[in-house]
Each structure stands twice: as structure tokens, then as C-alpha cells.
C-alpha positions as CSV (number, residue, x, y, z in Angstrom):
1,X,-18.7,-4.1,13.0
2,X,-16.8,-1.4,15.1
3,X,-17.8,-1.4,18.8
4,X,-19.7,1.4,20.2
5,X,-16.5,2.5,22.2
6,X,-14.5,2.6,18.7
7,X,-17.3,4.4,17.0
8,X,-17.3,7.1,19.7
9,X,-13.4,7.4,19.5
10,X,-13.6,7.7,15.7
11,X,-16.3,10.4,15.8
12,X,-14.3,12.4,18.3
13,X,-11.2,12.0,16.3
14,X,-12.7,13.4,13.2
15,X,-14.5,16.2,15.0
16,X,-11.4,17.4,16.8
17,X,-8.6,17.1,14.3
18,X,-7.3,13.9,15.6
19,X,-7.4,14.8,19.4
20,X,-9.5,12.6,21.7
21,X,-10.0,12.3,25.4
22,X,-10.6,9.4,27.9
23,X,-8.0,6.6,27.8
24,X,-6.4,8.0,24.7
25,X,-5.9,11.6,26.0
26,X,-2.5,12.9,25.0
27,X,-1.7,9.7,23.0
28,X,-0.4,9.5,19.4
29,X,-3.6,8.2,17.7
30,X,-4.4,7.4,14.2
31,X,-7.4,5.9,12.3
32,X,-6.6,2.8,10.2
33,X,-9.1,1.9,7.6
34,X,-8.6,-1.7,6.1
35,X,-10.5,-3.7,3.5
36,X,-12.1,-6.9,4.9
37,X,-10.2,-10.1,4.0
38,X,-13.5,-11.9,3.3
39,X,-16.2,-9.3,3.2
40,X,-14.4,-6.6,1.2
41,X,-16.1,-3.9,3.3
42,X,-14.0,-1.1,4.7
43,X,-13.3,-1.2,8.5
44,X,-11.9,1.6,10.5
45,X,-9.9,1.0,13.7
46,X,-8.4,3.7,16.1
47,X,-4.8,2.6,17.0
48,X,-1.9,4.0,18.8
49,X,1.3,4.6,16.7
50,X,4.9,5.2,17.1
51,X,7.1,7.1,14.6
52,X,10.2,5.5,13.3
53,X,12.1,7.7,10.7
54,X,9.6,8.5,7.9
55,X,7.3,5.7,8.7
56,X,4.6,4.9,11.3
57,X,4.5,1.8,13.4
58,X,1.3,0.1,14.7
59,X,1.2,-2.9,16.8
60,X,-1.3,-5.8,16.7
61,X,-1.7,-6.2,20.3
62,X,-5.3,-6.6,20.8
63,X,-4.4,-5.8,24.4
64,X,-2.7,-9.2,24.8
65,X,-5.4,-11.4,23.4
66,X,-4.5,-14.8,22.1
67,X,-5.5,-14.1,18.5
68,X,-4.2,-11.2,16.1
69,X,-6.8,-8.5,15.6
70,X,-9.2,-8.5,12.7
71,X,-7.4,-5.3,11.2
72,X,-4.2,-7.3,10.9
73,X,-5.9,-10.2,9.1
74,X,-7.4,-7.6,6.7
75,X,-4.2,-5.8,5.8
76,X,-2.5,-9.2,5.0
77,X,-5.2,-9.7,2.3
78,X,-5.2,-6.0,1.2
79,X,-1.9,-4.4,1.9
80,X,-3.1,-0.8,0.8
81,X,-4.7,0.9,3.8
82,X,-6.0,4.4,4.6
83,X,-4.5,6.4,7.3
84,X,-6.0,9.3,9.1
85,X,-3.5,11.4,11.0
86,X,-4.7,14.6,12.6
87,X,-6.5,16.4,9.8
88,X,-4.7,14.3,6.9
89,X,-6.0,11.2,5.2
90,X,-3.7,9.3,3.0
91,X,-3.0,5.9,1.6
92,X,-0.3,3.7,3.0
93,X,1.4,0.3,2.4
94,X,1.1,-2.1,5.4
95,X,4.1,-4.2,5.6
96,X,4.5,-6.5,8.8
97,X,8.1,-6.9,10.0
98,X,9.7,-10.3,10.4
99,X,12.7,-11.8,12.2
100,X,15.5,-9.5,13.4
101,X,13.8,-6.4,11.8
102,X,10.6,-7.1,13.8
103,X,12.8,-7.5,17.1
104,X,14.4,-4.2,16.3
105,X,11.3,-2.3,15.8
106,X,9.5,-3.8,18.7
107,X,12.3,-2.7,21.0
108,X,12.0,0.8,19.5
109,X,8.2,0.7,20.3
110,X,9.0,-0.2,23.9
111,X,11.3,2.6,24.3
112,X,8.6,5.0,23.2
113,X,5.5,3.1,24.6
114,X,6.6,0.6,27.5
115,X,3.0,-0.4,27.9
116,X,3.2,-2.8,25.1
117,X,5.6,-5.0,27.1
118,X,2.5,-5.9,29.3
119,X,0.4,-6.8,26.3
120,X,3.2,-9.0,25.1
121,X,3.5,-10.8,28.5
122,X,-0.1,-11.8,28.3
123,X,0.2,-13.8,25.1
124,X,2.4,-16.4,23.7
125,X,2.0,-14.9,20.1
126,X,4.6,-12.3,19.0
127,X,2.7,-9.1,18.7
128,X,2.9,-8.0,14.9
129,X,4.9,-4.8,14.3
130,X,3.4,-3.3,11.0
131,X,5.2,-0.6,9.2
132,X,2.9,1.9,7.5
133,X,5.0,3.1,4.4
134,X,4.3,6.0,2.3
135,X,2.0,5.0,-0.7
136,X,2.1,8.5,-2.0
137,X,4.9,10.9,-2.6
138,X,5.7,12.8,0.7
139,X,2.5,11.3,2.3
140,X,3.5,12.5,5.8
141,X,4.3,16.0,4.6
142,X,2.3,18.5,2.6
143,X,0.7,16.9,-0.5
144,X,2.1,17.5,-3.9
145,X,0.0,19.6,-6.2
146,X,-2.1,17.8,-8.8
147,X,-3.6,20.2,-11.2
148,X,-4.7,18.0,-14.2
149,X,-5.1,14.3,-15.2
150,X,-1.7,14.1,-16.6
151,X,-0.3,14.9,-13.2
152,X,-2.5,12.3,-11.6
153,X,-1.5,9.5,-14.2
154,X,2.3,10.4,-13.6
155,X,1.7,10.2,-9.8
156,X,0.2,6.7,-10.2
157,X,3.0,5.5,-12.4
158,X,5.7,6.9,-10.2
159,X,4.2,4.9,-7.3
160,X,4.1,1.6,-9.4
161,X,7.7,2.2,-10.6
162,X,8.8,2.7,-7.0
163,X,7.2,-0.4,-5.7
164,X,9.0,-2.4,-8.4
165,X,12.3,-1.0,-7.7
166,X,11.6,-1.8,-3.9
167,X,10.7,-5.4,-4.8
168,X,14.0,-5.7,-6.7
169,X,16.0,-4.2,-3.8
170,X,14.5,-6.5,-1.2
171,X,15.0,-9.5,-3.5
172,X,18.7,-8.6,-3.8
173,X,19.0,-8.1,0.1
174,X,17.6,-11.5,0.4
175,X,19.9,-13.3,-2.0
176,X,23.0,-11.3,-0.7
177,X,22.2,-12.5,2.8
178,X,21.8,-16.1,1.6
179,X,25.1,-16.0,-0.2
180,X,26.8,-14.9,3.0
181,X,25.6,-18.0,4.8
182,X,28.9,-20.0,4.4
183,X,28.1,-22.6,7.2
184,X,25.4,-24.1,9.5
185,X,26.4,-21.8,12.3
186,X,26.1,-18.5,10.2
187,X,23.2,-16.2,10.7
188,X,19.9,-17.0,8.8
189,X,19.1,-14.9,5.6
190,X,16.7,-12.2,6.5
191,X,13.0,-13.2,6.5
192,X,11.6,-10.9,3.8
193,X,8.8,-13.4,2.7
194,X,5.9,-11.1,4.1
195,X,7.6,-7.8,3.1
196,X,8.1,-8.9,-0.6
197,X,4.6,-10.5,-0.6
198,X,3.0,-7.4,0.7
199,X,4.6,-5.2,-1.7
200,X,4.1,-7.4,-4.6
201,X,0.4,-7.8,-3.8
202,X,-0.3,-4.1,-3.2
203,X,1.5,-3.5,-6.6
204,X,-0.6,-6.1,-8.4
205,X,-3.8,-4.9,-6.8
206,X,-3.2,-1.3,-7.6
207,X,-2.0,-2.0,-11.3
208,X,-5.3,-4.1,-11.7
209,X,-7.6,-1.4,-10.4
210,X,-5.7,1.2,-12.4
211,X,-5.8,-0.7,-15.7
212,X,-9.6,-1.6,-15.1
213,X,-10.5,2.0,-14.5
214,X,-8.6,2.9,-17.6
215,X,-10.3,0.4,-19.8
216,X,-13.7,1.1,-18.4
217,X,-13.7,5.0,-18.1
218,X,-10.4,6.9,-19.3
219,X,-9.9,5.2,-22.8
220,X,-13.5,5.5,-23.9
221,X,-13.6,9.1,-22.7
222,X,-10.5,10.1,-24.6
223,X,-11.4,8.1,-27.7
224,X,-14.7,9.8,-28.0
225,X,-12.7,13.0,-28.6
226,X,-9.8,11.5,-30.5
227,X,-11.2,8.7,-32.8
228,X,-7.9,8.7,-34.8
229,X,-6.2,7.1,-31.7
230,X,-8.2,3.9,-31.9
231,X,-5.2,1.9,-32.8
232,X,-3.2,3.4,-29.8
233,X,-6.1,2.4,-27.4
234,X,-6.3,-1.1,-28.8
235,X,-2.6,-1.5,-28.2
236,X,-2.9,-0.3,-24.6
237,X,-5.7,-2.7,-24.0
238,X,-3.6,-5.6,-25.5
239,X,-0.8,-4.5,-23.2
240,X,-3.0,-4.6,-20.2
241,X,-4.1,-8.1,-20.8
242,X,-0.3,-9.0,-21.3
243,X,0.6,-7.2,-18.1
244,X,-2.1,-9.2,-16.2
245,X,-0.3,-12.5,-17.2
246,X,2.9,-10.9,-16.1
247,X,1.4,-10.1,-12.7
248,X,0.4,-13.7,-12.2
249,X,3.8,-14.9,-13.2
250,X,5.5,-12.4,-10.9
251,X,3.3,-13.5,-7.9
252,X,4.1,-17.2,-8.7
253,X,7.9,-16.4,-8.9
254,X,8.0,-14.4,-5.6
255,X,6.2,-17.1,-3.8
256,X,9.1,-19.4,-4.5
257,X,11.9,-17.1,-3.5
258,X,13.0,-19.2,-0.5
259,X,14.0,-22.0,-2.7
260,X,14.8,-20.2,-6.0
261,X,18.1,-20.3,-7.9
262,X,19.3,-16.6,-7.6
263,X,20.7,-16.1,-11.2
264,X,17.5,-17.4,-12.9
265,X,15.2,-15.7,-10.3
266,X,17.0,-12.3,-11.0
267,X,16.8,-12.8,-14.8
268,X,13.1,-13.4,-14.7
269,X,12.3,-10.6,-12.2
270,X,14.3,-8.1,-14.5
271,X,12.5,-9.4,-17.6
272,X,9.1,-8.8,-16.0
273,X,10.1,-5.4,-14.6
274,X,11.3,-4.3,-18.1
275,X,8.0,-5.3,-19.7
276,X,6.0,-3.6,-17.1
277,X,8.0,-0.3,-17.3
278,X,7.9,-0.4,-21.1
279,X,4.1,-0.4,-20.9
280,X,4.1,2.4,-18.5
281,X,6.5,4.4,-20.7
282,X,4.5,3.9,-23.8
283,X,1.2,4.9,-22.0
284,X,2.7,8.1,-20.8
285,X,4.0,8.9,-24.3
286,X,0.6,8.3,-25.7
287,X,-1.7,9.9,-23.1
288,X,0.0,12.5,-21.2
289,X,-0.2,15.2,-24.0
290,X,-3.9,14.5,-24.1
291,X,-4.4,14.8,-20.4
292,X,-2.6,17.9,-19.6
293,X,-5.6,20.2,-20.1
294,X,-8.1,18.0,-18.3
295,X,-8.6,19.4,-14.7
296,X,-8.0,17.0,-11.6
297,X,-10.0,16.4,-9.6
298,X,-12.9,16.7,-11.9
299,X,-15.4,19.4,-11.2
300,X,-18.7,18.2,-9.8
301,X,-21.4,18.2,-12.4
302,X,-23.6,21.2,-12.5
303,X,-27.0,21.0,-10.9
304,X,-30.0,21.7,-13.0
305,X,-32.9,23.9,-11.8
306,X,-34.8,20.8,-11.0
307,X,-31.9,19.5,-8.7
308,X,-32.0,22.7,-6.9
309,X,-35.6,22.5,-5.9
310,X,-36.1,22.0,-2.2
């Protein structure tokens, strides 16, 4: 549960377009909402942030406490988080930095906010530096216009494809650095374990939610108006089940990247990516023409005369 101090900061932040007084006056502040690792409940925490290119950095300082803060444990279990920045609210992917990347980013944080050095001096644990990456196109800028359900489906698929490409790119970076280690005195390969894990976990959780929503709501709604497409929806449901198995294989594969044989690993990852992309392609071919005339977001249901009674 948030403390009364945090609650007052959150209320002031939301009432004043992201501006607060007291100890946070003049600071760059955001609200981070995570999903509880064990409870599954949403938790909102006010945090200072530092910009780094087109990403935002938050530090798990807990003011130098010996343990990582709860919000950090939450985002390890559920990498997709909600960020409130000024008057904007959007989804982000939380990726803790590791190794040399963490040192580089923490040095950047200290140049902008030197006070974090005092927090680091109070504890023996390295303060986590978490990168909040765009989980939506142009998330830090003006949002793209979504007029219909076809646009929304395309947006979700674009994000999923982007995450697949990023996993592949990070895997390549890992193997390239590993191949460059020609002797015991050479620099170690970059530690990408957490980075790859977070991206894969976020991808799998989003895909599972997306497919569950389609099976429970989207497909029955469309099938009601297009009964002649029954075979199409049955194929999509079968593909959802096959994709769920691929997700499990992908997670298992990535968990062993540290000891994997590069050629076999690349081959398996390429096969899984091809199957997932083929499913997304077929779904778009089958559904986008049907969804182009469905407004998004949906209009609220009309209230009846009984609903309008005081």
C-alpha cells in the first residue's frame, strides 16, 4: 500500500499536470504504475527520472536502503508498466541495465542528478538503473491517431513485431561479443540476460493477453455478423494454441542463451519468429478489412431513461 506521503504526492501530481511542491519542487517527476509480483494489484509510485536520448531512466535507490524497492521487484515480474508524465499517460517497457551499460547509464544519471551518489554510498547493493522504453509508437511525443479497430490491431501487431526484432538484435549482439572473446584476458561478453528476459517476458505477456481478448471478445463479435468466416476463426484459434506453445519454447530457449550453441540458437529463434510473424500476417489479412469500419475507442453505451433517473 502507498504511504500517505506518496498518496499526497500522487494526488498533487495529477491535479497540477505533473507539478508538485515540497521536496519534489522543480524536480523531473513521473508516476510509475507496476503490477504486483505476487498480488497482481496495481501499485503507483512517484519517482524522479532522467532523460537519456528518447528513453527515461529511473533508479531503484530507495534512498540507499539495503533492499531494492518493491516497484523494482514488480517490474521484474511484469515488465510492461504505466508511466504518467505531465498530462500524458502511456505504457512503457521496463528494462534494467546490466554490466557496462548500467555503469554508463548510472554515470549519466550522476551528471544530471548528483544526489544519487549519496544514496549509492549508503548501501552495498548497486542501485538498479531501469530504462523505460517506448511500448507504443512515439510514446514520448504526440500519440498517433487511432480511428478504428483495424488501426488498433495494426498498432498492437506493430509493437509485437518490433519486440521480436529487438530480441533478435540483442541475441546477435550477445553472440557477436562472445565470438570476439579470443582469450581469457579479453573483455566479457555484454550481460544481456535481464534485457533479453524482460523483452521476451513483456512480449509473451502482451501476446497472451491479446490472444485471450480476441478469443473471448473480438472473434465472437465478428463471427456474429460474418458466420461464413467460421473456418477462418477456427484457424486463428488453432494458431493461438500453437503460438502459445511457441511462447513456451521461446522462453525456454532464451533462458539458456548463456551456454547456447550460436548456430542452433539462431536457427531456432528464426524459426519461431517466422511462425509468429506468419500468424500475425494471416490475422491481418483476414480481419483488417472487417475492422476498418468499427470505431475505436468504442462509444460508451447509450443510457436509458431509467439510467438517467437521479
